[in-house]
N, C-alpha and C positions, 0 to 999 in steps of 0.2 A: 205431665201424666194425665191421660185421658180418664174422664170419669165415665163411670157406668151410664147407660143411656136412661134418662128419666122423662117421664111424661108429666106435664102439668095436671094437678088435680085440685079439688077444692080443698084439700088439706096439704097440698105441696106446691108452694109457689117458688121453690128455689130454682128450677129449670127457667122460669120466666125472668128472675133476677140476672141469672147468667147470661141468658141470651140478649137481654135488652142492655145490659151493660156493655157488651161487646159491639152490639150493632150500633147503639148511639155513639160509642167510642170511634167506630169506622166513619160515622157520619161526620162527626167532629174533625177527625184527621182529614177527610176528603175536603171539607170547608177550607181548611187551612192550607191544604195542597194547591187548591185552585187559586188561593190568594198568592201563594208563592210562585206558581206557574205564570200567573198574570204579571207579577213583577219582573219575572225573568223575560217576558215577552217585550219588555220596555227597554231592553240592552240596545236596541237600535237608535235610541235616543239618550239614553242616559249612561253616565259613566258607572264603571264598576264600583267605584268607591260610594256612589249613593244608590247602588242597586238595592240593598236593604237597608231600611231605615229603622229607627227605633221602635216604631209602632209594629213592624214586622217582626223584629226579634221578640217583642214582648208577647205577641200573640203565639209565636212558635214555642216561647217557654209555657205558656199557658197550656199549650197542646200537650207539652211534656208532663205536665201535672195531671192533665186529663187521663193520659195513657196509664200513668201510676194509680192514679185513683180508680179507673175502671178495672184494673187488674186485682185490686184490693176488695173491690165490691164483688167481683168474680169469685174471689177467695170466700167472701162471707156466704155466697150462695152455695159453694162447693162444701162449706162446713156446716151447712144447715139452715142457714137464714131463710125464712119462708116455710120452715117445716113445723108442725105440732110437736113431734118427738124428737127432741135433741137433748144429748147428755150434758152434764155440768161442763165436762172439758170442751165440747163443742160451743157451748155458750160463751164460755170464756175467750175462745178464739174468735167468735163472731163479734163480741162486744170490743175486743182489742182491735180487730180490723176496722170496725165501725168509727173508732176514735180516729184511727189513722185516714180513713177515707174522708171523713168530715175536714179534717184540716187541710188536706189535699184539694177538697172542694173549694174551701175559702180561698186558697192560693191560686187554684185555676181561675176563679171567677175574678179575683182582684187584678190578676195579670191582664186578663181580657178587657176589664174596664178601664185600665190604666192605658192600655193599647188604644182603645176607643177614642179616649180623650186626647191622647196623643195625635190621633189621626186628625181630630177636629182642631187641634192646635196647629197642625201643619197647614189645614186649608185656611185658617185665618189667624195670623200672628196675633191680631189685636185681641183675639179671644183668650189669651193666655190669663189674664186677670179673672176671667170667669171660670176657666179651667182649673186653674191651680186650686182654688177652694175645694172643688169636686174631687180633684185627685186626693187631696189631704183626707177628706172624709172616706174615700174608698181605703187608703192605707190604715186610717185609725180603725175603720169597721173590719178590716181584715186581721190586723193584729190583736184588736180586743176579742174577736171571735176565736182565734186560735188560742189565746191564752185562756179564756174562759173555759173552753171546750176541753183543753188539756188538763185542766185542774177543775172540772166541774164537779168531781166526787171526791170523797175522802180519800188520802193517800193510805196505803200504797196501792190500792186499786181505783186509780182515778177514772178508769175506763168502765168500771160496774156500776152503772146507773140502776141495775135491777135489785141489787142486794146492799149497795153502799148508800151513804148520805151525801145527797147531791143538791146542787142549786136548782132552782126551778127551771127545768129544761124546756118546758113549753114556753115560759116567757123569753128564755134565751133564744129559742129558734124563731119565735115572733120577732124578736129584735133584729136577728140575722136576716130573716126573710123581708121584713119591712124596710131596712137600710138597704138592701139588695134592689128592691124595687124603686125605692126613692132616688138612689144614684142613678139607675137606668132612666128615669123620668128626668132628671136633670140633664144628664148627657143628651138625651133626646131633644130636650128643650132648647139647650144651647145650639146644637147642630141645626135644628129646624129655623132658629132665629137667624143663623148665618144664610142658610139656604133661600129663605123666602125673599131675601133681598137681590137674588139673582135676577136679572131682566131676561126672562125667557118665556116661552108659551106657557100657558096655565097647565095643559096637560103633561107637558114635560117637568114643570116645577112639581107637580102632584106626584109624579113618578119618582122623581128624586127624593122628595120629602118622605114618601112612603118607604123608599129603601132604608133611608137612614133612620126612620122612625120605627123600623120593625123591632127594635129593642123593647117595645111596650109588650111584645109576646111573652116576656118573663113574667107578666103579672099573674095571669091564671095559675101556672104551676107553683108559684110562691105562695099564693093565697091558700091553695088547696093543700100544700104541704103542711101549713100551719094546723089546719083542720085534722088531717090523717095523722100527724105525729102525736097529737094529743090523744087521739082515739087509741093509737097503739100503746102509747105508754101508760094509759088508763086501763089497758086490756089485761086479762089474767094470763095471756100467751103473748107477751110482747114480741118474742123472737119470731112467732109466725106472723103477727099482725103488722109487724114493721116492714113487711114487703112492700106495702104500698108508698110509704113516705120514702123508702129506699129507691124505688123506681122513679118517684117525682124528683128526687135530688138529681138523678141522672138525666133526666128530661130538662131541668132547669140548667145544669151545666151545659148541655149540648146546646140548648137556645142560645145561652150566654155567649158562646164562643162563636156559633155559627152566625148569629145577627151582627157580631162584630166583623164577619168577613163577607157579608152579603153585599156592601157596596162595592166590593172587588170583583163580584161575580159578572157584572154586567157585560165587560169586555170579553170575557171567557164565553158567556152564553152566546152573545153575538158572533163571536168567532166560529162557534160550531155552526150557526145559521149560515154564515158565508163560506166556511170552508178554510178559514185561516185566521190567524191571531194577527192583528195590526199592530204597528208600533204606536207609542204614545204614553201619556201619563197613565198612572194606575187607575185613575178615575174617568179616563177617557172612554167614550163609547167607540166601538169598532166601526170604522168606515171602510168602505170597498177601495178608497184611494188616499193616498198621503198628501197632506198640503204641503206646499213648498213654503219656504220661510216668508215669502211675500204674502202668502195666503191667497194668490190670485191664480196659480196654476196647480194643476195636479197631476199625478201619474196613475194611469188607469190600471186596474188590476185584472183586466180580461175577463171579469165575471159579467154576465148579462143580467139584466133586470127582468122581473116577471113579465112585463110587457115586451121583452125582446128588443128593448131599446137601450142603446149605450148610456150610461150615466155619467153625468160629470158633476163634480162637487164644488161648492162655494162655501166659504165659511164667514160667518158674521160674529165679531167678537162683542161681548157685553161685559160691562165692567161691574165687579161687585166691589164697591167701596166703603170704607168704614165710615162712620158718622162724622168722625173728625177730618176725613179726606186725607189721612197720612198715608195710608197703604191701600193699595189697589190690587184686586184679585180678578181673575178673568174666568168667564165661562164661555165655552165656543159652542154654538149652536151650529152643528155640521148638517147641512140640508142636502139632499139629493134631489135633483130636478132632471125632469126628462128634456129632450131636445127642444121641445116645443114650450118649455117653462110651465108655470102652473100658479094657481092662486096661493096667497099665504096660509090659508087654511090647510091646503093640501100639502104644502111644504111643511108645516107644522107637525103634521102627522108622522113625517118621515125623518123628523129632526132627532139627532142624537146629542146628548149633553156630554161635555167633558169639563171637570172641574179641574183646572190645571194646578200640579203641584208646585209649591213655591221654589223647591230646588231645581226643577226642571225648567222654569222661566217659560216664557212666551216669545216667540220670534216673531217681530214685526218690523 
């Protein structure tokens, strides 16, 4: 049912809650769909049985929780969250919805984090020993957050933190936000540790590390949420003042899922630039021609370079080896050269990195 048109005012922030919850949900869905489309584009080299992997399934489940959570937050705005004048019946509905949305929020973030760690484990099997403790922390964090939030206040109204007797919700959310940040830092640290050992140009390495390190964007909203939640809880009008932490939670959720998908955007964005989606692994950068199994021949794409010269492609494989030397990973630097060749510095600027998925293998 469509709601009457409302305008945001200093005393009515409900329209802001409703609008942003839907906008951020769409951004999150778009991020996941780009990832899925990028995976589908690899069908020319991957078998159907290996098309969708565990990390893809986990992020898709996370997106489902995001959709449900955003719908519940929209309901909060529809019932009067962010307004000064609300009835007791509206307050009860808002608080119940808030309990449900918080639990869905924990689940969405947990699944996105597990997806991110699974992606890292797929990149480097020897990282399993470092990834497993992080995954255990994530699961423990989600379970404990759900349990405490579900029974934070005295029964039978465990959702009523305004009139009921509750645990210290400020301390609880400080724990939730702190562990959220810590787990993201751990995921980022392990990922960067793997990537820095890739033998590739500094500029390319910095780009790849920056892409995978984007999870640190979670820190500002998490820190600000603690401040504004305490401010809202101490307010004489918590239903109105809670609009800020409610929106911050939506931003945190969107960033959490989006940054998990960002590493998969590279191929998609490059495909828009070149006008086609190339085949290859999910982490591969799009090239304008496909390498043969020998790596020495290419098939032209028919596209012209900016300088109107026909491009040929050469590839150079670099090994990412474990310290023990047991397992080898490969990174391909696909460099485009003009007919007349060029210096290494010029080639490096045009290089595109592909982190090859273990299941896909490398043909040499």
